[in-house]
C-alpha positions as CSV (number, residue, x, y, z in Angstrom):
1,M,43.2,70.1,10.6
2,R,43.0,73.4,12.5
3,D,43.3,75.3,9.2
4,L,40.5,73.3,7.7
5,L,38.2,74.1,10.6
6,L,39.1,77.8,10.4
7,I,38.4,77.8,6.6
8,S,35.1,76.0,7.2
9,A,34.0,78.5,9.9
10,V,34.9,81.5,7.7
11,S,33.1,80.1,4.7
12,L,30.0,79.4,6.8
13,L,30.0,82.9,8.1
14,L,30.4,84.4,4.6
15,S,27.7,82.2,3.2
16,G,25.4,83.6,5.9
17,C,26.2,87.2,4.9
18,F,25.4,86.5,1.3
19,S,21.9,85.4,2.2
20,V,21.1,88.7,4.0
21,R,18.4,90.6,2.0
22,P,18.7,94.3,1.5
23,A,16.5,96.7,3.4
24,P,13.3,97.7,1.6
25,R,13.2,100.9,-0.4
26,Y,11.0,103.6,1.1
27,T,9.7,105.0,-2.2
28,T,6.9,102.6,-3.0
29,A,3.5,104.0,-4.0
30,K,2.1,103.0,-0.7
31,T,4.6,105.0,1.4
32,Q,4.6,108.0,-0.9
33,Q,1.4,109.2,0.8
34,T,3.1,109.7,4.1
35,S,2.9,113.2,5.6
36,V,6.6,113.7,5.3
37,V,6.6,113.0,1.5
38,R,3.5,115.2,1.1
39,E,5.2,118.0,2.9
40,L,8.3,117.7,0.7
41,E,6.1,117.7,-2.4
42,T,4.4,120.9,-1.1
43,R,7.7,122.5,-0.5
44,K,8.9,121.6,-4.0
45,R,5.9,123.6,-5.4
46,G,6.2,126.3,-2.8
47,G,4.7,129.5,-4.2
48,D,4.6,133.2,-3.4
49,Q,2.0,132.9,-0.7
50,R,3.9,130.1,1.0
51,L,7.1,132.1,0.9
52,R,5.4,135.1,2.5
53,R,3.8,132.9,5.2
54,I,7.2,131.3,6.1
55,V,8.9,134.7,6.1
56,G,6.2,136.0,8.4
57,K,7.2,133.4,11.0
58,Y,10.7,134.9,11.2
59,I,9.9,138.6,11.3
60,G,11.3,140.2,14.4
61,I,13.9,137.5,15.2
62,P,17.0,139.5,16.3
63,Y,20.1,139.7,14.3
64,K,23.1,137.9,15.5
65,W,26.3,137.6,13.4
66,G,26.9,133.9,12.9
67,G,23.7,133.0,14.6
68,T,21.6,130.2,13.2
69,T,18.7,129.9,15.6
70,R,15.5,131.7,16.4
71,S,17.2,133.4,19.3
72,G,19.4,135.2,16.8
73,M,20.4,134.7,13.2
74,D,22.4,136.5,10.5
75,C,21.2,137.2,6.9
76,S,22.5,133.9,5.4
77,A,21.0,131.8,8.2
78,F,17.7,133.4,7.7
79,T,17.8,133.0,3.9
80,R,18.8,129.3,4.3
81,A,15.9,128.7,6.8
82,A,13.3,130.4,4.7
83,F,14.4,128.7,1.5
84,R,14.5,125.3,3.2
85,E,11.1,125.7,4.7
86,T,9.5,127.1,1.6
87,Y,11.1,125.0,-1.1
88,G,12.8,122.1,0.7
89,I,16.2,123.2,-0.8
90,E,19.4,123.3,1.3
91,L,21.6,126.4,0.6
92,P,25.2,126.8,1.6
93,R,26.0,128.7,4.8
94,T,27.4,132.0,3.7
95,S,26.2,134.7,1.3
96,K,29.4,134.4,-0.7
97,Q,28.8,130.7,-1.2
98,M,25.1,131.3,-2.2
99,Y,26.3,133.9,-4.7
100,Q,27.9,131.1,-6.7
101,L,24.6,129.2,-7.2
102,G,21.9,129.4,-9.8
103,R,21.5,131.8,-12.7
104,F,22.7,135.3,-12.4
105,L,20.0,138.1,-12.7
106,P,21.7,141.4,-13.2
107,N,18.5,143.4,-13.7
108,R,16.0,143.9,-10.9
109,Q,13.2,143.7,-13.4
110,E,14.0,140.0,-13.9
111,L,13.4,139.1,-10.2
112,R,10.6,136.8,-9.2
113,P,9.5,135.8,-5.7
114,G,11.9,133.3,-4.3
115,D,15.0,134.7,-6.1
116,L,18.0,135.5,-3.9
117,V,19.2,139.1,-3.8
118,F,22.7,140.0,-3.0
119,F,24.5,143.2,-1.8
120,K,28.1,144.2,-1.6
121,D,30.2,146.3,0.7
122,T,27.6,146.4,3.5
123,F,28.1,146.8,7.2
124,A,29.3,143.2,7.2
125,G,32.3,143.8,5.0
126,A,33.7,144.1,1.5
127,G,32.5,142.0,-1.5
128,I,29.3,140.1,-1.3
129,S,28.3,140.5,2.3
130,H,24.5,140.4,2.5
131,V,21.7,138.2,1.1
132,G,17.9,138.2,1.2
133,V,15.0,136.6,-0.5
134,Y,12.9,138.6,-3.0
135,L,9.2,138.6,-2.2
136,G,7.8,140.4,-5.2
137,D,6.2,143.8,-5.3
138,G,9.7,145.4,-5.0
139,E,10.3,143.9,-1.5
140,F,12.8,141.5,0.0
141,A,13.1,139.8,3.3
142,H,16.4,139.7,5.2
143,A,18.1,139.8,8.6
144,S,19.1,143.4,9.2
145,S,21.8,144.1,11.7
146,S,19.7,146.9,13.1
147,K,16.1,145.5,12.9
148,G,16.6,141.7,12.8
149,V,14.5,139.8,10.3
150,T,12.5,142.3,8.4
151,I,11.0,143.2,5.0
152,T,12.6,146.1,3.1
153,P,11.9,147.8,-0.2
154,L,14.5,146.9,-2.8
155,N,14.6,150.6,-3.8
156,N,15.8,151.6,-0.3
157,P,18.7,154.0,-0.9
158,Y,21.2,152.0,1.3
159,F,20.5,148.8,-0.7
160,T,20.1,150.4,-4.1
161,K,23.7,151.5,-4.2
162,R,25.0,148.2,-2.9
163,Y,22.8,145.9,-5.1
164,A,25.1,143.2,-6.7
165,G,22.3,141.2,-8.5
166,G,20.0,138.3,-8.0
167,R,20.3,134.6,-8.4
168,R,17.6,132.2,-9.4
169,I,17.8,128.8,-7.9
170,E,15.9,126.2,-9.9
171,R,13.2,124.5,-7.8
């Protein structure tokens, strides 16, 4: 008798679980007009002007190795933040990891605004050790160990001899 009561109780509980309706999806036409969705759509189409505007908000932030906040950030943290805010795309944490993404662009002439630019054997160490975002007009934005977040000509002698190539991340 006790087993029968237990089985009845369990089956009652389970039948109640099967009647629970799933939560509604949040992608209906009505909710697509929310400000968050509009912002993500804007980021997806982020252009050259948006990139420069976002980079401008970071200029002057001090360099801090391993730093990820506005009180101090390194080159990969800056690149991640600028890319996330401009295009809504999350990049990996380190320049070495970022170097594995997208399509390799060996020639500087192929670069377009928003491409990642990589450097090797810099102050930070051997191999791929520095990353920035190409802005166009021969300039890139990056977090410099001496100046913090700044814009530098790609033909700067220090960076010219350390240039490892660019990567285009599809957006």
